[in-house]
BADO-420657 format. One record per residue: residue number from 0; residue in three letters; x, y, z of N, C-alpha, C, O in turn. Coordinates in nm, 3 decimals, decimal comma. Last residue first. Layout:
N
resi resn nc1 nc2 nc3 cac1 cac2 cac3 cc1 cc2 cc3 oc1 oc2 oc3
NUM ALA X Y Z X Y Z X Y Z X Y Z
...
END
This chain:
126
resi resn nc1 nc2 nc3 cac1 cac2 cac3 cc1 cc2 cc3 oc1 oc2 oc3
125 UNK -2,254 -0,547 -1,555 -2,323 -0,531 -1,684 -2,470 -0,552 -1,669 -2,543 -0,542 -1,768
124 UNK -2,052 -0,362 -1,329 -2,146 -0,470 -1,355 -2,218 -0,443 -1,487 -2,240 -0,328 -1,524
123 UNK -1,712 -0,284 -1,319 -1,846 -0,237 -1,354 -1,932 -0,359 -1,387 -1,891 -0,447 -1,462
122 UNK -1,507 -0,382 -1,043 -1,546 -0,396 -1,182 -1,688 -0,346 -1,202 -1,774 -0,363 -1,116
121 UNK -1,432 -0,394 -0,784 -1,448 -0,259 -0,840 -1,489 -0,263 -0,985 -1,506 -0,157 -1,046
120 UNK -1,412 -0,629 -0,643 -1,317 -0,605 -0,752 -1,319 -0,462 -0,802 -1,220 -0,413 -0,857
119 UNK -1,602 -0,598 -0,438 -1,472 -0,661 -0,410 -1,369 -0,633 -0,518 -1,251 -0,616 -0,488
118 UNK -1,833 -0,469 -0,545 -1,755 -0,408 -0,437 -1,618 -0,469 -0,417 -1,525 -0,397 -0,380
117 UNK -1,909 -0,396 -0,869 -1,892 -0,509 -0,778 -1,795 -0,462 -0,670 -1,684 -0,419 -0,702
116 UNK -2,106 -0,109 -0,954 -1,979 -0,179 -0,940 -1,988 -0,295 -0,842 -2,065 -0,292 -0,746
115 UNK -2,313 0,070 -0,967 -2,291 -0,016 -1,084 -2,163 -0,097 -1,076 -2,115 -0,148 -1,177
114 UNK -2,307 0,205 -0,726 -2,434 0,149 -0,771 -2,417 0,051 -0,887 -2,497 -0,041 -0,902
113 UNK -2,076 0,337 -0,656 -2,084 0,195 -0,623 -2,211 0,128 -0,676 -2,221 0,006 -0,671
112 UNK -2,129 0,601 -0,740 -2,014 0,530 -0,794 -2,028 0,379 -0,774 -1,997 0,301 -0,864
111 UNK -2,333 0,707 -0,584 -2,368 0,649 -0,713 -2,252 0,571 -0,778 -2,275 0,484 -0,861
110 UNK -2,390 0,747 -0,287 -2,268 0,694 -0,349 -2,298 0,628 -0,483 -2,291 0,506 -0,495
109 UNK -2,632 0,820 -0,183 -2,521 0,915 -0,168 -2,393 0,871 -0,240 -2,299 0,949 -0,253
108 UNK -2,811 0,615 -0,207 -2,836 0,736 -0,285 -2,721 0,836 -0,280 -2,713 0,927 -0,363
107 UNK -2,722 0,282 -0,241 -2,699 0,402 -0,162 -2,722 0,527 -0,249 -2,658 0,541 -0,353
106 UNK -2,986 0,068 -0,340 -2,855 0,126 -0,369 -2,841 0,254 -0,288 -2,939 0,326 -0,268
105 UNK -3,157 -0,190 -0,150 -3,145 -0,074 -0,239 -3,001 -0,037 -0,265 -2,908 -0,102 -0,219
104 UNK -3,171 -0,385 0,039 -3,190 -0,425 -0,100 -3,175 -0,312 -0,200 -3,180 -0,335 -0,320
103 UNK -3,294 -0,169 0,295 -3,237 -0,298 0,254 -3,270 -0,331 0,109 -3,381 -0,309 0,062
102 UNK -3,253 0,191 0,259 -3,336 0,070 0,273 -3,264 -0,059 0,229 -3,183 -0,057 0,136
101 UNK -2,974 0,346 0,432 -3,067 0,339 0,320 -3,138 0,204 0,327 -3,089 0,112 0,393
100 UNK -2,847 0,324 0,675 -2,843 0,454 0,607 -2,934 0,461 0,485 -2,968 0,570 0,439
99 UNK -2,941 0,062 0,741 -2,919 0,164 0,843 -2,928 0,303 0,778 -3,007 0,387 0,821
98 UNK -2,970 -0,088 0,518 -3,062 -0,114 0,629 -3,046 -0,017 0,744 -3,129 -0,013 0,835
97 UNK -2,630 -0,058 0,444 -2,762 -0,101 0,398 -2,848 -0,136 0,519 -2,803 -0,204 0,611
96 UNK -2,433 0,212 0,538 -2,475 0,076 0,568 -2,617 0,049 0,522 -2,711 0,121 0,556
95 UNK -2,170 0,384 0,362 -2,302 0,381 0,424 -2,349 0,237 0,438 -2,309 0,151 0,360
94 UNK -1,938 0,373 0,218 -1,927 0,381 0,364 -2,061 0,376 0,437 -2,065 0,366 0,560
93 UNK -1,912 0,129 -0,047 -1,973 0,251 0,006 -1,961 0,255 0,159 -1,972 0,151 0,224
92 UNK -1,610 -0,065 -0,096 -1,751 -0,029 -0,110 -1,786 0,103 -0,045 -1,700 0,176 0,005
91 UNK -1,343 -0,115 -0,052 -1,430 -0,226 -0,091 -1,578 -0,191 -0,094 -1,663 -0,281 -0,094
90 UNK -1,034 0,005 -0,149 -1,163 0,044 -0,093 -1,264 -0,057 -0,143 -1,272 -0,083 -0,263
89 UNK -0,770 -0,238 -0,104 -0,844 -0,137 -0,180 -0,968 -0,097 -0,101 -1,002 -0,159 0,000
88 UNK -0,667 -0,439 0,044 -0,573 -0,367 -0,042 -0,640 -0,260 -0,127 -0,576 -0,199 -0,213
87 UNK -0,736 -0,487 0,387 -0,787 -0,479 0,250 -0,691 -0,395 0,166 -0,641 -0,293 0,212
86 UNK -0,536 -0,670 0,603 -0,571 -0,535 0,558 -0,619 -0,541 0,413 -0,549 -0,595 0,327
85 UNK -0,521 -0,861 0,887 -0,552 -0,869 0,744 -0,602 -0,731 0,703 -0,698 -0,681 0,761
84 UNK -0,316 -0,980 1,141 -0,383 -0,863 1,085 -0,400 -0,883 0,934 -0,305 -0,919 0,864
83 UNK -0,298 -1,186 1,428 -0,292 -1,176 1,283 -0,371 -1,054 1,238 -0,480 -1,028 1,289
82 UNK -0,330 -1,148 1,702 -0,208 -1,214 1,654 -0,188 -1,196 1,504 -0,074 -1,192 1,456
81 UNK -0,460 -0,916 1,936 -0,463 -0,971 1,801 -0,327 -1,029 1,763 -0,223 -0,968 1,789
80 UNK -0,544 -0,804 2,178 -0,453 -0,919 2,178 -0,448 -0,990 2,044 -0,432 -1,112 2,039
79 UNK -0,686 -0,573 2,193 -0,763 -0,695 2,169 -0,675 -0,821 2,167 -0,727 -0,932 2,156
78 UNK -0,492 -0,379 2,214 -0,580 -0,401 2,329 -0,657 -0,533 2,317 -0,689 -0,596 2,417
77 UNK -0,391 -0,387 1,950 -0,308 -0,431 2,062 -0,393 -0,462 2,186 -0,368 -0,561 2,254
76 UNK -0,610 -0,279 1,812 -0,562 -0,414 1,780 -0,478 -0,470 1,895 -0,492 -0,586 1,932
75 UNK -0,617 -0,022 1,927 -0,732 -0,111 1,938 -0,690 -0,256 1,915 -0,728 -0,345 1,991
74 UNK -0,367 0,076 1,842 -0,395 0,063 1,984 -0,512 -0,033 2,008 -0,507 -0,116 2,099
73 UNK -0,409 0,078 1,562 -0,301 -0,003 1,621 -0,327 -0,026 1,769 -0,311 -0,138 1,817
72 UNK -0,620 0,266 1,551 -0,640 0,128 1,505 -0,536 0,036 1,565 -0,569 -0,071 1,615
71 UNK -0,490 0,496 1,642 -0,602 0,443 1,719 -0,632 0,298 1,679 -0,666 0,216 1,764
70 UNK -0,312 0,529 1,432 -0,259 0,499 1,565 -0,368 0,442 1,655 -0,344 0,351 1,733
69 UNK -0,495 0,590 1,231 -0,416 0,468 1,221 -0,350 0,431 1,353 -0,333 0,313 1,382
68 UNK -0,597 0,835 1,324 -0,685 0,720 1,309 -0,604 0,591 1,305 -0,640 0,493 1,370
67 UNK -0,359 0,987 1,314 -0,433 0,973 1,439 -0,524 0,850 1,433 -0,527 0,770 1,526
66 UNK -0,281 0,980 1,042 -0,195 0,923 1,145 -0,270 0,896 1,275 -0,247 0,794 1,340
65 UNK -0,447 0,916 0,758 -0,467 0,986 0,885 -0,388 0,916 0,996 -0,424 0,806 1,040
64 UNK -0,458 0,784 0,523 -0,348 0,879 0,540 -0,353 0,952 0,674 -0,272 1,041 0,699
63 UNK -0,688 0,638 0,530 -0,562 0,564 0,513 -0,440 0,652 0,533 -0,330 0,602 0,557
62 UNK -0,890 0,823 0,531 -0,855 0,761 0,659 -0,724 0,682 0,650 -0,657 0,662 0,751
61 UNK -0,855 1,122 0,366 -0,854 0,977 0,345 -0,808 0,912 0,475 -0,700 0,942 0,524
60 UNK -1,059 1,395 0,493 -0,936 1,333 0,446 -0,956 1,184 0,423 -1,060 1,128 0,456
59 UNK -1,330 1,468 0,555 -1,245 1,551 0,471 -1,123 1,480 0,414 -1,087 1,502 0,298
58 UNK -1,467 1,302 0,721 -1,545 1,369 0,616 -1,455 1,442 0,517 -1,498 1,474 0,406
57 UNK -1,386 0,992 0,844 -1,333 1,124 0,814 -1,414 1,183 0,699 -1,428 1,122 0,593
56 UNK -1,415 0,740 1,103 -1,465 0,814 0,988 -1,387 0,943 0,968 -1,330 0,997 1,063
55 UNK -1,397 0,405 1,226 -1,347 0,542 1,228 -1,389 0,608 1,097 -1,399 0,542 0,994
54 UNK -1,524 0,139 1,426 -1,521 0,214 1,300 -1,468 0,355 1,326 -1,490 0,414 1,431
53 UNK -1,498 -0,195 1,546 -1,483 -0,052 1,570 -1,468 0,018 1,436 -1,406 -0,036 1,344
52 UNK -1,599 -0,485 1,699 -1,599 -0,410 1,574 -1,592 -0,263 1,607 -1,671 -0,212 1,687
51 UNK -1,551 -0,813 1,827 -1,541 -0,668 1,847 -1,538 -0,603 1,709 -1,482 -0,658 1,614
50 UNK -1,601 -1,054 1,719 -1,634 -1,036 1,861 -1,633 -0,888 1,897 -1,705 -0,844 1,987
49 UNK -1,729 -1,130 1,399 -1,641 -1,047 1,481 -1,691 -1,032 1,624 -1,808 -1,001 1,648
48 UNK -1,827 -1,479 1,383 -1,852 -1,338 1,354 -1,755 -1,255 1,439 -1,705 -1,305 1,540
47 UNK -1,617 -1,763 1,301 -1,695 -1,680 1,394 -1,720 -1,541 1,337 -1,644 -1,492 1,253
46 UNK -1,446 -1,911 1,145 -1,589 -1,916 1,117 -1,676 -1,828 1,204 -1,796 -1,820 1,182
45 UNK -1,200 -1,944 1,395 -1,240 -1,970 1,258 -1,392 -1,980 1,245 -1,458 -2,049 1,324
44 UNK -1,208 -1,685 1,647 -1,190 -1,824 1,604 -1,243 -1,840 1,462 -1,323 -1,759 1,415
43 UNK -1,224 -1,411 1,679 -1,149 -1,488 1,779 -1,128 -1,634 1,743 -1,041 -1,701 1,799
42 UNK -1,188 -1,120 1,499 -1,246 -1,254 1,495 -1,161 -1,344 1,585 -1,039 -1,351 1,568
41 UNK -1,258 -0,790 1,494 -1,170 -0,888 1,558 -1,244 -1,020 1,567 -1,348 -1,032 1,632
40 UNK -1,261 -0,534 1,249 -1,330 -0,640 1,320 -1,229 -0,737 1,378 -1,124 -0,762 1,318
39 UNK -1,269 -0,208 1,165 -1,179 -0,312 1,211 -1,260 -0,411 1,294 -1,318 -0,375 1,397
38 UNK -1,324 0,014 0,901 -1,386 -0,073 1,001 -1,287 -0,183 1,035 -1,227 -0,244 0,947
37 UNK -1,309 0,343 0,793 -1,235 0,219 0,812 -1,305 0,142 0,924 -1,341 0,199 1,028
36 UNK -1,408 0,587 0,557 -1,442 0,501 0,671 -1,348 0,382 0,673 -1,311 0,327 0,569
35 UNK -1,330 0,710 0,333 -1,385 0,797 0,437 -1,420 0,719 0,564 -1,457 0,778 0,666
34 UNK -1,092 0,688 0,094 -1,155 0,609 0,200 -1,200 0,704 0,310 -1,118 0,771 0,373
33 UNK -1,098 0,773 -0,238 -1,085 0,826 -0,102 -1,162 0,740 -0,004 -1,283 0,722 -0,017
32 UNK -1,128 0,614 -0,475 -1,008 0,695 -0,454 -0,988 0,744 -0,311 -0,874 0,756 -0,266
31 UNK -1,364 0,491 -0,541 -1,247 0,405 -0,520 -1,117 0,483 -0,498 -1,009 0,424 -0,502
30 UNK -1,614 0,660 -0,340 -1,563 0,610 -0,468 -1,438 0,527 -0,438 -1,411 0,495 -0,322
29 UNK -1,682 0,692 -0,079 -1,783 0,728 -0,178 -1,744 0,685 -0,320 -1,828 0,676 -0,409
28 UNK -1,550 0,400 0,097 -1,551 0,539 0,054 -1,657 0,565 -0,050 -1,717 0,471 -0,104
27 UNK -1,377 0,188 0,326 -1,497 0,220 0,250 -1,492 0,367 0,211 -1,437 0,449 0,284
26 UNK -1,165 -0,081 0,424 -1,183 0,060 0,390 -1,305 0,079 0,300 -1,332 -0,001 0,211
25 UNK -1,092 -0,300 0,692 -1,160 -0,276 0,565 -1,187 -0,128 0,546 -1,226 -0,058 0,640
24 UNK -0,913 -0,533 0,857 -0,917 -0,389 0,838 -0,974 -0,363 0,699 -0,912 -0,400 0,599
23 UNK -0,946 -0,778 1,099 -0,968 -0,746 0,959 -0,987 -0,595 0,948 -1,067 -0,536 1,021
22 UNK -0,751 -0,961 1,320 -0,813 -0,830 1,295 -0,826 -0,812 1,145 -0,728 -0,828 1,071
21 UNK -0,782 -1,262 1,490 -0,749 -1,199 1,364 -0,823 -1,065 1,357 -0,943 -1,058 1,385
20 UNK -0,642 -1,434 1,776 -0,744 -1,352 1,713 -0,689 -1,287 1,586 -0,569 -1,259 1,575
19 UNK -0,522 -1,703 1,588 -0,633 -1,617 1,630 -0,597 -1,551 1,761 -0,529 -1,609 1,846
18 UNK -0,222 -1,708 1,382 -0,319 -1,761 1,477 -0,428 -1,659 1,507 -0,425 -1,546 1,460
17 UNK -0,081 -1,585 1,193 -0,007 -1,619 1,315 -0,098 -1,675 1,422 -0,059 -1,689 1,538
16 UNK -0,053 -1,538 0,850 -0,137 -1,590 0,957 -0,051 -1,638 1,074 0,040 -1,719 1,056
15 UNK 0,167 -1,258 0,769 0,086 -1,376 0,741 0,009 -1,421 0,864 0,007 -1,354 0,967
14 UNK 0,312 -1,028 0,772 0,364 -1,140 0,849 0,287 -1,270 0,825 0,335 -1,379 0,856
13 UNK 0,172 -0,827 0,648 0,270 -0,901 0,568 0,330 -1,021 0,642 0,393 -1,106 0,579
12 UNK 0,035 -0,711 0,860 -0,038 -0,793 0,764 0,057 -0,881 0,682 0,025 -0,996 0,652
11 UNK 0,237 -0,562 0,978 0,173 -0,671 1,055 0,099 -0,766 0,961 0,102 -0,888 0,980
10 UNK 0,286 -0,381 0,770 0,393 -0,471 0,817 0,334 -0,589 0,893 0,376 -0,703 0,874
9 UNK 0,039 -0,251 0,761 0,085 -0,328 0,646 0,194 -0,426 0,686 0,195 -0,540 0,641
8 UNK 0,038 -0,119 1,007 -0,062 -0,222 0,980 -0,020 -0,311 0,863 -0,040 -0,432 0,866
7 UNK 0,257 0,055 0,966 0,256 -0,038 1,079 0,158 -0,152 1,056 0,189 -0,268 1,082
6 UNK 0,173 0,204 0,736 0,292 0,119 0,733 0,295 0,017 0,847 0,333 -0,098 0,825
5 UNK -0,033 0,383 0,704 -0,069 0,242 0,719 0,052 0,150 0,734 0,034 0,029 0,744
4 UNK 0,079 0,625 0,649 0,020 0,607 0,783 -0,014 0,461 0,810 -0,025 0,420 0,926
3 UNK 0,148 0,602 0,377 0,251 0,594 0,481 0,194 0,568 0,619 0,255 0,496 0,699
2 UNK 0,008 0,421 0,128 -0,029 0,516 0,233 0,066 0,499 0,352 0,065 0,397 0,420
1 UNK 0,041 0,227 -0,061 0,119 0,349 -0,075 0,092 0,451 0,035 0,151 0,559 0,032
0 UNK 0,084 -0,119 0,000 0,000 0,000 0,000 0,088 0,124 0,000 0,198 0,123 0,056
END
């Protein structure tokens, strides 16, 4: 990743699987260029839902470049006793939540960029 603030998380991610607990770090944004939200989930065993989930937001900057947010993520991961860190290598979708910010089954009215894209690849749907 090219974001300097993420260097600590990237180094931890590059170590590979070291056992559970696993922290997953996912980035979301209005498009594929600026991440306005990061969500970190902590999974304690294989197949389990996250035992802990924390989110950080920025209305103005890219959360991947925010030193304060990234330090808070590192502290959260350390507090949770995480052994393995997995970091998404791209923005994986809209920062708004289906069923919370817009109706279930719909498209986010605030993020038209994602309305025609597959969230994991960013490819345009036909």
